[in-house]
N, C-alpha and C positions, 0 to 999 in steps of 0.2 A: 153180548157185543152188539152195538147198534150199527146198522148199515150207514148212518149218516155220520160224517166225521165230526169230531168236537171242535168247539171254537179254537182251543189251543192248538190243535192240529192245523186248522186253516191258517191261524196266525203265523204258526212255524212254516208252513208251505209258501205263505205270502212273503215272509221275510227271506226265505231261501231264493224265492224267485226275484225278488228285488235286488238281493245282493248280487246274484248271477247277472242281472240285466246291467247293473252298475259296473261290474267287473268287465263285461263285454264292451260296453261303451267306453270305458278306460282304455281297453287294449286297442279298440279301434282308433281312438284319437292319437294314441301314442304311435301306432303304426303309420297313420297318416302323417303325422308330424315327421317321423323319421323318413318316410319316402319323400316328403316334400324337401326336406334338407339334403337328402341324397340327391334328388334332381336338381336342386339349385346348385349344389356343389359341381355336378357334371356339366351344367351349361354355362357357368360363369367362371371367370378367372379366380385363381386361388385368393387373391386379396380382396375381392368384392365382397365376401362374406363379412369380413370385419367392417366394412363401411356400412353395410345394411344393419348390422347389429349395433 
């Protein structure tokens, strides 16, 4: 067994890391959007949301 990882192992790790990074970014974006909509709902009257949309 060689101490150096093979190219397939490196590619696999890179893909795992990339997928994880994308998932985290997506989750952050969704959370930020959710928080923004909740904050907007709390500060404005109920009918203002339909006007903005």
